[in-house]
N, C-alpha and C positions, 0 to 999 in steps of 0.2 A: 177868501174864496179857496175852496179845496180843489186840488189838482187830481184828476182821475187818470188811471192807466187806461189808455184807449186802444193800444195796439202792441203787439210783440212780434219779434222775428226770430227764427231759428236758422242758423247757418250750418252748412255741411258740404262735404265733397260729393255726396249722393243724396240730394234733397228728395228725389222720388222715393228712395228707400225710407228716409226719415218720415215722409208723409204716410207711408204704410204703417210704420212703427207707431206714430202718434194716433192715427185713426184707429188702429187695433187696440191700443192701450186705453185711450180715453173716449173712444166713440166719436171723435171730432169729424166733421165733414171737411175734407181737404180736396181741392180741385186745382189742376194746373190752369194758370191764366193763359189765355190764347196769345201766341206770338212772343212770349217772353219766358225766361227761365225763372218763374215765380209760381209758387203754389199758395193759393188762398186758404186760410184756415178759418172755419166757423166753429166756435166752441159750443154753441147751443143753437137751437132752431132760430132762424131770423124772426125776431119779435120786437125789434127796436131797442132791446136791451142787451143784445148779443155782444160778446167780446171776441174780437177777431185778431188774426195775425197772419203771418206768412212764413214760408220756407223758401230759401234760395241758396245759391252757392256761396261758400265762404270766400271772402276776398283773400288774396295771397298774404296780405298783411292784416288779416282779420282782427277785429276789435276784441277787447276784453268784453265780458258780458256781465249781466246781473242775473239774479236767481228768481225765476218765476215760481210761484206756488200754485198748484192745481188742487182744488178741493175734490176729494173722493169720498164715497160713502163707506168704503171698507178698505182701510189702509193695508191691512195684512194681505188681502186678496189682490190688491193692486200691486203690491211689492212682488208677490209670487208671479203674477202675470208679466210684470215688467222684466223680471229676470228671465222668464221663459222665452220672451221675444227679443232678448238681446241687451237689456239694460244692466248696468252694474251699480251696486249699492255703494255710495260714498259715505253716507252716515245712516246707520240703521234706524229703525223705528225709535223715536225719542219722545219722551213726554214733555209737554209744557204744562206744569201742574195746574189743574182745574180749568184747563183751556182746550187741550187737544193733543194730538200726536202728529209728528211729521217724520219724513225720511227724505234724504237727498240722494239722487241717482244721477247717472249719466246715460244718455241715449247711446245707440250704437256708434255714433261719431264723436262721443266725448263731451257733448253739450250737457251742462248741469241743469237740473230742474228739481223741484221739491214737490212732494205730495203732502196733503194736509187733510186730517179728519178731525173735526170738532168733537170734543168729548169733555164735559165738565167734571167727569170722574177720573180723568187721566192723572196718574202719578207714576213716577219712576219706580222700578222695583226696589225693595229695601236693600241697603248695603249689607254684604255679608259681614258677620262678626269676625 
C-alpha cells in the first residue's frame, strides 16, 4: 500500500504574515480557524482531491522540518515574485535532466520550501571550458 502525503504545516513567529506570503505567491486560500491560532490552507479548490495544510506559531523548541515541493507553471516567474515579496533563494534554479527544474527558497521567517516545474527538455547549462 502506498502512503500519501495528506497534510502539511508551516510554523512561524508571525503566521498571519506567512498566510499573506503564501496566498500571494501561490494563490492558496488561507483562512484563520475560529477560536484558535491556526490558519487553514487550501491549495486548490475543494473538489475532494485537494491537498491542505495549516499555519501556526512555531513552538519554542520547534521541530526540524522536511522540504515540501510546490509545482508551478513558470519557475522563473515564481522565483522573481517570491523574491519580490520577501523570499530568499537557498538553491537557484537547478535542472533535473529530462525531468524538470527546481529551486529551494526560504519564506520571510526562514522556513524552507521548494518549487518545481516539470520539463522533459531540462538540462543544466554546459560547463565552461
